[in-house]
C-alpha positions as CSV (number, residue, x, y, z in Angstrom):
1,M,126.4,78.4,-24.0
2,Y,125.9,82.0,-23.6
3,K,122.3,82.0,-22.8
4,R,122.9,79.1,-20.4
5,S,125.5,81.0,-18.6
6,I,123.4,84.0,-18.1
7,S,120.5,81.9,-17.0
8,T,122.6,80.2,-14.4
9,G,124.1,83.5,-13.1
10,I,120.5,84.8,-12.8
11,H,119.4,81.9,-10.7
12,A,122.6,82.3,-8.4
13,L,121.6,85.9,-8.1
14,Y,118.1,85.1,-7.1
15,G,119.4,82.5,-4.5
16,A,121.7,85.1,-2.9
17,V,119.1,87.6,-2.9
18,A,116.6,85.1,-1.4
19,I,119.1,84.1,1.3
20,T,119.9,87.7,2.1
21,G,116.2,88.4,2.2
22,V,115.7,85.7,4.6
23,F,118.6,86.8,6.8
24,L,117.2,90.3,6.9
25,V,113.8,89.1,7.7
26,L,115.1,86.8,10.6
27,A,117.3,89.7,11.7
28,G,114.4,92.0,11.6
29,V,112.2,89.6,13.5
30,Y,115.0,89.1,16.1
31,S,115.6,92.7,16.3
32,L,111.8,93.5,16.8
33,A,111.5,90.7,19.4
34,A,114.6,92.0,21.2
35,R,113.1,95.4,21.2
36,I,109.8,94.3,22.5
37,Y,110.9,91.7,25.1
38,Y,114.0,93.5,26.2
39,V,112.5,97.0,26.8
40,G,114.6,98.6,29.5
41,K,116.6,95.4,29.7
42,V,120.1,94.4,28.6
43,L,120.1,92.3,25.4
44,P,121.5,88.7,25.3
45,G,125.3,88.1,25.2
46,V,126.1,91.2,27.5
47,S,128.1,90.6,30.5
48,S,130.5,92.3,33.1
49,A,133.1,90.4,35.1
50,G,131.6,87.0,34.2
51,V,128.0,88.1,35.2
52,N,125.5,87.6,32.5
53,L,123.4,90.9,32.5
54,A,121.0,89.7,29.7
55,G,117.3,90.6,30.7
56,L,118.4,92.7,33.6
57,T,117.2,96.2,34.3
58,E,119.6,99.0,35.7
59,A,118.5,98.3,39.3
60,E,118.9,94.6,38.8
61,I,122.3,95.1,37.2
62,R,123.4,97.0,40.3
63,D,122.2,94.2,42.6
64,S,124.0,91.5,40.6
65,L,127.2,93.3,40.3
66,Q,127.5,94.5,43.8
67,E,128.2,90.9,44.9
68,V,130.9,90.5,42.4
69,F,132.6,93.7,42.4
70,V,134.0,93.9,46.0
71,Y,137.2,95.6,45.4
72,P,136.3,98.8,47.0
73,S,135.4,97.2,50.3
74,N,137.6,94.0,50.2
75,G,140.7,95.4,48.4
76,L,143.8,96.3,50.4
77,I,146.1,99.2,50.0
78,V,149.0,99.4,52.4
79,L,150.6,102.8,52.9
80,Q,154.2,102.7,54.2
81,D,156.3,105.4,55.8
82,Q,159.6,104.1,57.1
83,D,158.5,101.1,59.5
84,R,155.1,102.3,59.9
85,L,152.2,100.8,57.9
86,W,148.5,101.6,57.3
87,A,146.2,99.1,55.8
88,I,143.3,100.6,54.2
89,H,140.4,99.4,52.0
90,P,139.9,101.4,48.7
91,Q,136.6,102.7,49.7
92,E,138.0,104.5,52.6
93,L,140.1,106.6,50.2
94,G,137.1,107.5,48.0
95,V,137.1,104.5,45.6
96,G,133.9,103.1,44.2
97,L,132.3,101.5,41.3
98,N,129.9,103.4,39.1
99,F,127.1,100.8,38.7
100,K,124.9,103.4,36.9
101,A,127.7,104.0,34.2
102,I,128.1,100.2,33.8
103,A,124.4,99.7,33.4
104,E,124.1,102.5,30.9
105,R,126.8,101.1,28.7
106,A,125.3,97.6,29.1
107,L,121.8,99.0,28.0
108,L,123.4,100.6,25.0
109,V,124.9,97.5,23.4
110,G,122.9,96.8,20.3
111,R,120.9,99.9,20.6
112,E,123.2,102.5,19.0
113,G,123.5,103.7,15.4
114,G,121.3,102.9,12.5
115,L,119.5,99.5,11.8
116,I,122.4,97.7,10.4
117,E,124.6,98.9,13.3
118,R,122.1,97.8,15.8
119,L,121.6,94.4,14.2
120,G,125.4,94.0,13.9
121,G,125.7,94.8,17.7
122,Q,123.0,92.6,18.7
123,W,124.3,89.5,16.7
124,S,127.8,90.2,17.9
125,A,126.8,90.3,21.5
126,W,124.6,87.1,21.0
127,L,127.3,85.1,19.0
128,R,130.5,86.3,20.6
129,G,129.5,88.0,23.7
130,H,130.2,91.6,24.9
131,S,131.8,92.3,28.1
132,I,131.4,95.7,30.0
133,A,134.5,96.9,31.8
134,P,134.0,98.1,35.3
135,V,133.8,101.9,35.7
136,I,135.8,103.0,38.5
137,F,135.5,106.4,40.3
138,F,138.0,107.8,42.7
139,D,137.0,110.9,44.7
140,Q,140.4,112.5,45.3
141,E,139.0,115.1,47.5
142,F,137.5,112.3,49.8
143,G,140.9,110.7,49.6
144,A,142.7,113.7,50.5
145,K,140.7,114.2,53.6
146,F,141.5,110.6,54.7
147,L,145.1,111.2,53.9
148,D,144.9,114.4,56.1
149,K,144.4,112.1,59.1
150,I,147.6,110.1,58.2
151,A,149.5,113.2,57.7
152,D,148.6,114.3,61.2
153,Q,150.6,111.3,62.4
154,I,153.6,112.1,60.0
155,N,153.8,115.7,59.6
156,R,156.0,117.7,62.0
157,P,157.5,121.1,61.4
158,Q,161.1,121.9,60.8
159,I,162.6,123.4,63.9
160,E,165.9,125.2,63.4
161,A,168.5,124.8,66.1
162,V,168.3,128.5,66.8
163,I,169.0,130.7,69.8
164,G,166.0,131.0,72.0
165,V,165.1,133.7,74.4
166,D,164.1,133.2,77.9
167,G,163.8,136.9,78.9
168,V,166.9,138.4,77.7
169,S,169.0,135.2,78.2
170,V,170.2,133.0,75.2
171,A,169.4,129.5,75.1
172,M,170.1,126.9,72.2
173,N,167.1,124.7,71.1
174,P,167.7,121.4,69.4
175,G,166.6,121.1,65.8
176,Q,164.1,118.8,64.3
177,I,163.7,117.4,60.7
178,G,160.5,119.0,59.2
179,R,158.3,116.2,57.6
180,Q,155.3,116.9,55.3
181,L,153.3,114.1,53.6
182,D,152.9,114.9,50.0
183,I,149.1,114.2,49.5
184,D,148.9,115.2,45.8
185,T,151.7,112.6,44.9
186,T,150.2,109.9,47.0
187,L,146.8,110.4,45.3
188,G,148.8,110.1,42.0
189,D,150.4,106.9,43.0
190,L,147.0,105.4,43.9
191,I,145.4,105.9,40.5
192,E,146.9,102.9,38.8
193,P,146.0,100.2,41.5
194,F,142.7,101.6,41.7
195,S,142.0,101.7,38.0
196,K,143.2,98.2,37.6
197,L,141.5,96.9,40.8
198,Y,144.5,95.3,42.4
199,D,145.9,95.5,45.9
200,A,149.2,97.4,46.3
201,Q,151.7,98.4,48.8
202,I,152.4,102.2,48.4
203,K,155.4,104.1,49.8
204,L,154.4,107.4,51.0
205,T,156.1,110.5,49.6
206,I,157.5,112.6,52.4
207,E,159.0,116.1,52.0
208,E,161.8,116.4,54.6
209,T,163.4,119.7,55.4
210,P,166.5,119.3,57.7
211,P,167.6,122.0,60.0
212,L,171.0,123.6,60.0
213,V,173.6,122.4,62.4
214,L,174.7,124.9,65.0
215,D,178.1,125.7,66.7
216,V,176.9,126.8,70.0
217,S,180.3,127.9,71.5
218,E,181.1,130.8,69.5
219,Q,177.8,131.7,68.1
220,S,176.0,131.9,71.3
221,V,178.5,134.7,72.3
222,I,177.5,136.6,69.3
223,A,173.8,136.0,69.9
224,E,174.1,137.3,73.4
225,M,175.9,140.4,72.1
226,I,173.1,141.0,69.5
227,L,170.3,140.6,72.1
228,A,172.2,142.8,74.8
229,E,170.1,145.9,73.7
230,A,167.5,147.1,71.4
231,L,168.1,147.7,67.7
232,V,167.5,151.4,66.6
233,L,166.9,152.1,62.9
234,T,167.7,155.7,62.0
235,V,167.3,158.1,59.2
236,E,169.7,161.3,59.5
237,T,170.2,160.5,63.2
238,D,166.5,160.4,63.8
239,A,165.1,157.1,65.2
240,V,162.2,155.7,63.1
241,S,161.9,152.2,64.5
242,V,163.0,150.3,67.6
243,I,163.2,146.5,67.7
244,E,163.5,145.3,71.1
245,P,165.8,142.3,72.2
246,A,162.8,140.0,72.5
247,E,161.9,140.8,68.8
248,L,165.4,140.5,67.7
249,A,165.5,137.0,69.1
250,Q,162.6,136.1,66.7
251,L,164.7,137.3,63.7
252,L,167.9,135.5,64.5
253,R,169.1,132.7,62.2
254,F,172.2,130.5,61.8
255,N,173.2,130.8,58.2
256,L,175.8,128.2,56.8
257,V,178.6,130.2,55.0
258,D,181.7,129.1,53.1
259,T,185.0,130.5,54.5
260,E,188.7,129.9,53.8
261,D,188.7,127.7,56.8
262,G,185.7,125.8,55.5
263,A,182.0,125.9,56.3
264,Q,180.7,127.6,59.5
265,Y,177.6,129.0,60.9
266,E,177.2,132.7,61.6
267,V,174.5,134.5,63.5
268,G,172.4,137.0,61.5
269,L,169.0,138.3,61.0
270,D,166.5,136.4,58.8
271,E,166.6,138.4,55.6
272,D,163.1,137.7,54.6
273,L,161.7,138.7,57.9
274,I,163.7,141.7,58.3
275,S,162.8,142.7,54.8
276,L,159.2,142.6,55.7
277,T,159.9,145.0,58.5
278,L,161.8,147.4,56.3
279,E,159.1,147.2,53.6
280,A,156.6,148.2,56.2
281,L,158.7,151.4,56.9
282,A,159.7,152.1,53.3
283,A,156.3,153.6,52.1
284,D,156.5,156.3,54.8
285,L,160.1,157.0,54.1
286,I,159.9,157.3,50.5
287,I,160.2,160.9,49.0
288,V,158.9,161.1,45.4
289,P,161.1,163.3,43.3
290,Q,159.4,166.6,42.2
291,N,160.3,168.9,39.5
292,A,160.8,172.6,40.4
293,R,157.7,174.8,39.8
294,F,157.8,177.9,38.0
295,I,155.9,180.9,36.8
296,F,156.5,182.3,33.2
297,N,157.5,185.8,33.4
298,E,155.8,187.3,30.4
299,D,157.9,190.5,30.7
300,S,161.3,189.0,30.7
301,G,160.4,185.6,28.9
302,E,162.2,183.8,31.8
303,L,161.0,181.4,34.5
304,D,160.5,182.7,38.1
305,L,161.0,179.8,40.6
306,L,157.8,179.1,42.4
307,E,158.7,175.9,44.3
308,S,162.1,174.3,44.7
309,A,162.6,170.9,43.2
310,V,162.7,167.9,45.6
311,V,165.2,165.2,45.4
312,G,163.6,161.8,45.7
313,R,164.6,158.8,47.9
314,A,163.8,155.3,48.2
315,L,164.8,152.9,51.0
316,D,167.5,150.5,49.7
317,I,166.5,147.5,51.5
318,P,169.2,144.9,50.5
319,A,171.9,147.6,51.3
320,T,170.2,148.2,54.6
321,I,170.1,144.6,55.5
322,A,173.8,144.2,54.7
323,K,174.6,147.0,56.9
324,L,172.3,145.8,59.6
325,Q,174.1,142.3,59.6
326,S,177.6,143.8,59.7
327,D,176.9,146.4,62.5
328,L,175.0,143.9,64.7
329,R,177.8,141.4,64.5
330,N,180.2,144.1,65.6
331,G,178.1,145.2,68.6
332,I,176.6,148.4,66.9
333,H,172.8,148.7,67.7
334,E,172.1,152.2,66.2
335,V,172.2,151.8,62.5
336,E,171.5,154.2,59.8
337,M,169.5,153.1,56.9
338,V,170.6,153.3,53.4
339,F,168.8,155.1,50.7
340,Q,168.9,155.4,46.9
341,S,168.4,159.0,45.7
342,D,166.4,160.0,42.7
343,E,167.0,163.3,41.0
344,P,164.1,165.2,39.6
345,G,164.0,165.9,35.9
346,V,163.9,169.6,36.2
347,G,165.9,171.5,38.9
348,D,165.8,175.0,40.3
349,D,168.1,176.4,38.0
350,A,166.2,175.3,34.7
351,T,165.7,178.2,32.2
352,A,162.9,178.8,29.7
353,E,165.2,178.2,26.8
354,E,166.3,174.8,28.1
355,L,162.8,173.7,28.4
356,G,161.5,175.4,25.4
357,I,159.0,177.6,27.1
358,R,158.5,180.9,25.1
359,E,155.0,181.8,25.0
360,V,151.3,181.1,26.0
361,V,149.9,178.5,23.8
362,S,146.4,178.0,25.4
363,V,144.2,180.2,27.8
364,V,140.8,179.2,28.9
365,S,138.4,180.5,31.6
366,S,135.4,178.9,33.3
367,Y,133.0,180.5,35.6
368,F,131.2,179.3,38.8
369,S,129.0,182.1,39.9
370,G,126.6,181.0,42.6
371,S,129.0,178.5,44.0
372,G,128.9,177.8,47.7
373,S,132.1,178.5,49.9
374,A,132.8,174.7,50.1
375,R,132.6,174.4,46.3
376,V,135.0,177.4,45.9
377,Q,137.4,175.9,48.6
378,N,137.6,172.7,46.5
379,I,138.2,174.5,43.2
380,K,141.0,176.6,44.7
381,T,142.6,173.5,46.4
382,S,142.5,171.2,43.3
383,A,143.4,174.0,40.9
384,A,146.5,174.7,43.2
385,A,147.8,171.3,42.6
386,F,148.5,172.2,38.9
387,H,149.9,175.7,39.4
388,G,153.4,175.9,38.0
389,L,153.4,172.2,37.1
390,L,155.7,171.0,34.3
391,I,154.8,168.3,31.7
392,A,157.6,166.6,29.9
393,P,157.6,166.1,26.1
394,G,155.7,162.9,25.4
395,E,154.3,162.7,29.0
396,T,150.7,162.0,29.6
397,L,149.2,163.9,32.4
398,S,146.8,162.1,34.6
399,M,144.6,164.5,36.6
400,A,143.8,161.8,39.2
401,Q,147.5,161.1,39.8
402,V,148.3,164.7,40.3
403,L,145.3,165.3,42.7
404,G,146.0,162.2,44.8
405,D,144.0,161.8,47.8
406,I,140.9,164.0,47.9
407,S,139.9,164.1,51.6
408,L,139.0,166.5,54.4
409,D,142.7,165.9,55.6
410,T,144.2,167.3,52.3
411,G,142.2,170.5,52.5
412,Y,138.9,169.5,50.6
413,A,135.4,170.2,51.9
414,E,131.9,168.6,51.4
415,A,130.0,169.9,48.4
416,L,127.7,168.5,46.0
417,I,128.9,165.9,43.6
418,I,127.1,163.6,41.0
419,F,127.1,159.9,42.2
420,G,125.2,157.4,40.0
421,D,121.8,158.8,39.4
422,R,121.9,161.4,42.3
423,T,123.4,164.7,43.2
424,I,124.7,164.2,46.8
425,K,127.1,165.9,49.2
426,G,130.6,164.4,49.0
427,V,134.2,165.4,49.8
428,G,135.7,167.3,46.7
429,G,132.5,168.7,45.0
430,G,133.7,171.3,42.5
431,V,136.8,169.4,41.4
432,C,135.1,168.8,38.1
433,Q,135.2,172.7,37.7
434,V,138.8,172.3,37.3
435,S,138.8,169.0,35.2
436,T,136.4,170.8,32.9
437,T,138.8,174.0,32.6
438,L,141.9,171.8,32.1
439,Y,140.1,169.7,29.3
440,R,139.3,172.8,27.4
441,A,142.7,174.2,27.6
442,A,144.1,170.9,26.2
443,F,141.3,170.8,23.6
444,F,141.8,174.2,22.3
445,G,145.5,174.1,22.6
446,G,145.4,171.1,20.1
447,Y,147.0,168.6,22.5
448,Q,146.3,164.8,22.2
449,L,143.3,163.8,24.4
450,V,143.7,160.5,25.9
451,E,140.7,159.9,28.3
452,R,137.7,162.1,29.1
453,Y,134.4,161.2,30.7
454,P,131.4,163.6,30.6
455,H,128.9,164.4,33.4
456,A,125.6,162.5,33.4
457,Y,123.6,165.7,33.0
458,R,124.3,169.3,32.0
459,V,125.8,171.4,35.0
460,R,125.0,175.0,34.6
461,Y,128.5,176.2,35.9
462,Y,130.2,174.9,32.7
463,E,127.9,176.9,30.5
464,L,128.4,180.2,32.3
465,G,130.2,183.3,30.7
466,A,130.6,184.5,27.2
467,S,133.8,182.5,26.8
468,S,132.0,179.2,27.4
469,P,132.1,176.9,24.5
470,G,128.8,175.5,25.5
471,P,127.5,172.0,26.3
472,G,129.7,169.0,25.4
473,F,132.9,170.6,26.7
474,D,133.0,169.3,30.3
475,A,135.1,166.5,31.9
476,T,134.6,164.8,35.2
477,V,136.9,163.2,37.4
478,Y,136.4,160.9,40.4
479,V,139.6,159.8,42.1
480,P,140.7,157.1,41.5
481,L,137.9,155.6,39.3
482,V,137.4,158.3,36.7
483,D,140.2,160.3,35.2
484,F,141.1,162.9,32.6
485,K,144.3,162.4,30.7
486,F,146.2,164.3,27.9
487,T,149.5,164.0,26.3
488,N,152.0,166.8,25.8
489,D,152.8,165.8,22.1
490,R,155.0,168.7,21.4
491,D,158.8,168.6,21.5
492,T,159.0,171.1,24.3
493,W,157.9,171.2,27.9
494,L,154.6,172.4,28.9
495,L,154.1,174.7,31.9
496,M,150.7,175.1,33.5
497,E,149.4,178.0,35.6
498,T,146.1,178.3,37.2
499,Y,144.4,181.4,38.8
500,V,141.2,181.9,40.6
501,Y,139.7,185.4,40.5
502,D,136.5,185.5,42.7
503,R,134.3,183.1,40.7
504,Q,136.5,182.7,37.7
505,L,139.2,179.9,36.9
506,V,141.8,180.9,34.4
507,W,144.1,178.1,33.1
508,K,147.2,179.0,31.1
509,F,149.5,176.7,29.1
510,Y,153.0,177.9,28.4
511,S,155.4,176.2,25.8
512,T,156.3,177.0,22.3
513,S,153.9,177.2,19.5
514,D,154.6,174.7,16.6
515,G,152.0,176.4,14.4
516,R,149.2,173.7,14.8
517,E,145.7,175.0,14.2
518,V,142.6,173.8,15.7
519,E,139.1,173.8,14.1
520,W,135.9,172.5,15.9
521,S,132.3,172.5,15.5
522,R,129.3,171.3,17.6
523,Q,126.2,169.6,16.7
524,Q,123.2,169.6,19.2
525,F,120.1,167.4,19.0
526,N,117.6,165.3,20.7
527,A,116.7,167.9,23.2
528,Q,114.6,166.6,26.1
529,D,112.9,168.6,28.8
530,A,113.6,167.7,32.5
531,P,111.2,165.3,34.0
532,E,108.6,166.5,36.5
533,A,110.0,167.1,39.9
534,L,109.8,164.2,42.4
535,Y,108.9,164.5,46.1
536,K,110.3,161.9,48.6
537,E,109.5,161.6,52.2
538,N,112.3,161.8,54.5
539,E,111.5,160.7,58.3
540,D,114.6,162.8,59.4
541,L,112.9,166.1,58.3
542,K,110.3,167.9,60.4
543,K,106.7,168.2,59.4
544,G,106.4,171.2,57.0
545,E,110.0,171.1,55.9
546,I,110.9,170.6,52.3
547,K,114.4,170.3,51.2
548,K,115.7,170.4,47.5
549,V,118.4,167.7,47.1
550,D,118.6,167.4,43.2
551,W,118.3,170.0,40.4
552,A,116.6,169.8,37.0
553,A,118.4,169.8,33.8
554,D,117.2,169.2,30.2
555,G,118.6,166.4,28.3
556,L,120.7,166.9,25.1
557,D,122.9,165.0,22.8
558,V,126.0,166.8,21.7
559,I,128.7,165.9,19.1
560,V,131.8,167.8,19.1
561,T,134.3,167.4,16.2
562,R,137.9,168.7,16.4
563,N,140.6,168.9,13.6
564,V,144.2,169.7,14.7
565,T,146.4,170.3,11.7
566,L,150.1,171.2,11.5
567,D,151.7,172.5,8.3
568,G,148.5,171.4,6.4
569,E,148.5,167.8,7.7
570,N,146.0,166.3,10.1
571,L,147.4,165.6,13.6
572,Y,144.1,164.6,15.1
573,E,140.5,164.2,13.9
574,D,138.3,163.7,17.1
575,R,134.7,163.0,17.4
576,I,133.6,163.6,21.0
577,E,130.1,162.3,21.8
578,T,128.3,163.5,25.0
579,Y,124.7,162.3,25.9
580,Y,123.2,164.3,28.7
581,L,120.4,162.7,30.6
582,P,117.3,164.8,31.3
583,W,117.5,165.2,35.1
584,R,114.6,165.8,37.3
585,A,114.6,167.9,40.4
586,I,114.1,166.0,43.7
587,Y,112.6,167.4,46.9
588,E,112.6,165.7,50.3
589,Y,109.8,166.5,52.9
590,G,109.0,165.7,56.5
591,P,106.3,163.3,57.4
592,G,102.9,165.1,57.4
593,T,104.1,168.0,55.2
594,K,101.5,169.5,52.9
595,L,103.1,169.3,49.3
596,P,102.5,171.9,46.6
597,K,99.4,171.4,44.5
598,G,100.1,168.6,41.8
599,A,103.4,167.6,43.4
600,K,104.4,164.1,42.2
601,T,105.6,161.6,44.9
602,E,107.2,158.2,44.8
603,A,103.9,156.4,45.4
604,E,102.5,157.8,42.2
């Protein structure tokens, strides 16, 4: 019995295997035949919208389906706005069928995945069929352009029933409800019928903006009074702006207000528009508060007033508008503008004791022998901006912010500056002598360094004098892009003084020493000789004329380390890296000029 059961099971197993083998062979043969016969064609059983796609190529699929999928050209969308209707075919709104995508999906049936998956897909399509859904595209940008044409028939501006001006006369204009077709919402409403290929009637979404209702009897009298003469805006009795009656008429509005007797309209200026007018004036009327400036008297230990403090002010636009509205309604046409005052942090009566200024905490000098008069002028002008300046505890000084506009109008002259890979003439050349000196004062004073940029190459001025710390101790400023910043991290105020003696700039920091100590060191390496001078032809120069426009400088890498300690604890450990490029001298010469023997030119 046992052996017979095993034998029977084995025969059954052999039978199943044989059947499966036959099936796999047949399936493989079918798959191979399909792959050979239907290369580039849709496999049997695949259809779309009832159209048999079997054996068709991509181009043939397009031709076959175009006759069936006629919704874009024959479908109907009716757009409605009140009693107006627009009948439109979907394709006019940018709707179409993506026949290429349909063909691609049809061609993929039975061809995706591994052998078993492909066979399964082929048999499933053959036995049960496989329908490809239409692939719709909706070009909403195209549709929006079409709807723009409808919008031209619908849209109209809101017209307030406002007082118009004919010369200096007052006239009331009727209002009009503003209407605007909401194209985005309309496009969204069209997505469903387009995606499901059915006709539809869509009610257009219109944004309406009704005007205010006007009481012409009383308000016209007020309007005539407002337009009777020009509005004069004053500051301390000085006229700063005059708005003529014709301009006032453009600013007039009727605003709905609630009163004890109910709602009524009152004539007033459009606050948004008059605000724009005031904002345009505000920048020229603002006064930035400025601390008093002092000189530290080392004999008395007191502060000597150098420049009085300036109380700041800023135009209070809301308060000014309220005053304008009230005065005009009462027939007042000369209106004093309203300001908010801003007191400076340090007044003229501040004392050294109050500010914690007791002694000099840092003194440095830099030299600029050989500088031309324009460069000296710029050094004096920019250094003066810091003379007597106070820096509050915790405040970060931005040199660019203190300097502000560097131009011929603010006292600067044209002198040589480093710009890109050239030394050229520019307004403010020499300001970097000041930034370099300030950087050194902050460095050796042990203050927190926030932002510093070196020059592209070594500048000889910054290495002049026995007190110069050498290369790696320069800082460049190019307002407003490149800045030098440091923070007064002491608990007491910092007073700065600057002095120019002939060709020497002295910078002094006064505060109270907290006992911090500064240790520093410098490493120099990778020295590189300046490249050979280059000669460039300049058609603006005469024959025989040679002009030096850039100066040679050797390249050098410098690493400066600084350790600032207080009571034996580290405050700052700075590693300041500077990489000076080797800089070639550049000469320009006129056409036909004989150059020095061995001179290198651009052509070489």
